[in-house]
DOVO-418128 format. One record per residue (C-alpha): chain; z, y, x. Coordinates in Angstrom, 1 decimal. Layout:
# residues N
[lomi A,[Z,Y,X]]
...
This chain:
# residues 81
[lomi A,[-6.3,9.3,34.3]]
[lomi A,[-9.5,9.5,32.6]]
[lomi A,[-7.9,6.2,30.8]]
[lomi A,[-4.6,7.7,30.0]]
[lomi A,[-6.9,10.3,28.5]]
[lomi A,[-8.2,7.8,25.9]]
[lomi A,[-5.5,6.6,24.9]]
[lomi A,[-3.9,9.7,23.2]]
[lomi A,[-7.0,10.8,21.7]]
[lomi A,[-7.3,7.1,20.3]]
[lomi A,[-3.7,7.5,18.9]]
[lomi A,[-4.3,11.3,17.1]]
[lomi A,[-7.5,10.2,15.7]]
[lomi A,[-5.7,6.6,14.6]]
[lomi A,[-3.0,9.2,12.1]]
[lomi A,[-6.2,11.1,11.1]]
[lomi A,[-7.8,7.7,9.8]]
[lomi A,[-4.1,7.4,8.2]]
[lomi A,[-3.2,9.8,6.4]]
[lomi A,[0.1,7.6,4.8]]
[lomi A,[1.7,5.9,8.2]]
[lomi A,[4.7,8.4,7.3]]
[lomi A,[5.6,5.4,4.3]]
[lomi A,[8.2,2.7,5.5]]
[lomi A,[6.8,-0.3,4.2]]
[lomi A,[10.3,-0.6,1.4]]
[lomi A,[9.0,3.1,0.4]]
[lomi A,[4.8,0.6,-0.5]]
[lomi A,[6.8,-1.8,-1.4]]
[lomi A,[8.7,-0.1,-4.2]]
[lomi A,[5.5,1.8,-4.9]]
[lomi A,[3.8,-1.3,-6.2]]
[lomi A,[7.2,-3.3,-7.7]]
[lomi A,[8.2,0.0,-9.5]]
[lomi A,[5.3,0.7,-12.2]]
[lomi A,[5.2,-3.1,-12.5]]
[lomi A,[9.3,-3.4,-13.7]]
[lomi A,[7.7,-0.3,-15.8]]
[lomi A,[5.0,-1.7,-17.4]]
[lomi A,[6.4,-4.4,-18.2]]
[lomi A,[9.3,-3.4,-19.7]]
[lomi A,[6.9,-1.3,-21.7]]
[lomi A,[5.0,-4.1,-22.9]]
[lomi A,[8.8,-6.2,-23.7]]
[lomi A,[10.2,-3.4,-25.6]]
[lomi A,[7.0,-2.9,-28.0]]
[lomi A,[6.2,-6.5,-28.3]]
[lomi A,[2.9,-6.9,-26.6]]
[lomi A,[3.5,-10.5,-25.2]]
[lomi A,[-0.6,-10.3,-24.0]]
[lomi A,[-0.6,-7.4,-22.1]]
[lomi A,[2.4,-8.8,-20.3]]
[lomi A,[1.0,-11.5,-18.7]]
[lomi A,[-2.9,-9.8,-17.9]]
[lomi A,[-0.9,-6.3,-16.7]]
[lomi A,[0.4,-7.9,-14.0]]
[lomi A,[-2.7,-9.6,-12.9]]
[lomi A,[-4.9,-7.1,-13.4]]
[lomi A,[-1.7,-5.1,-11.1]]
[lomi A,[-1.9,-7.2,-8.3]]
[lomi A,[-5.9,-8.2,-7.8]]
[lomi A,[-5.9,-3.9,-7.8]]
[lomi A,[-3.4,-4.0,-5.1]]
[lomi A,[-5.8,-6.7,-3.0]]
[lomi A,[-8.5,-4.8,-3.4]]
[lomi A,[-7.4,-1.3,-2.1]]
[lomi A,[-5.7,-3.6,0.7]]
[lomi A,[-9.1,-5.1,1.7]]
[lomi A,[-10.4,-1.7,1.0]]
[lomi A,[-8.0,-0.5,3.4]]
[lomi A,[-8.8,-3.0,6.3]]
[lomi A,[-4.9,-3.7,5.6]]
[lomi A,[-2.7,-0.8,7.2]]
[lomi A,[0.2,-1.3,5.4]]
[lomi A,[0.7,-4.3,7.2]]
[lomi A,[-0.5,-3.0,11.1]]
[lomi A,[1.8,-2.8,13.5]]
[lomi A,[3.2,0.3,14.0]]
[lomi A,[3.0,2.3,17.2]]
[lomi A,[6.1,3.5,18.0]]
[lomi A,[6.6,7.1,20.2]]
């Protein structure tokens, strides 16, 4: 019985530590791709070629840094109840 209680506490604390666990993986992909495509279109329309090259590099570096700091929790196996 003691093991069952520990398991429940761990799952509850894990849900609290991952507040965005309800977002599916395809949702995270959209959060990554839609702003990237919108900015590329914006830079294309105003003729900023250098920004079209630099922004995707900065965007990917930003998300890699975010994932490193968060422990890559988006890709961790999600527990099904």
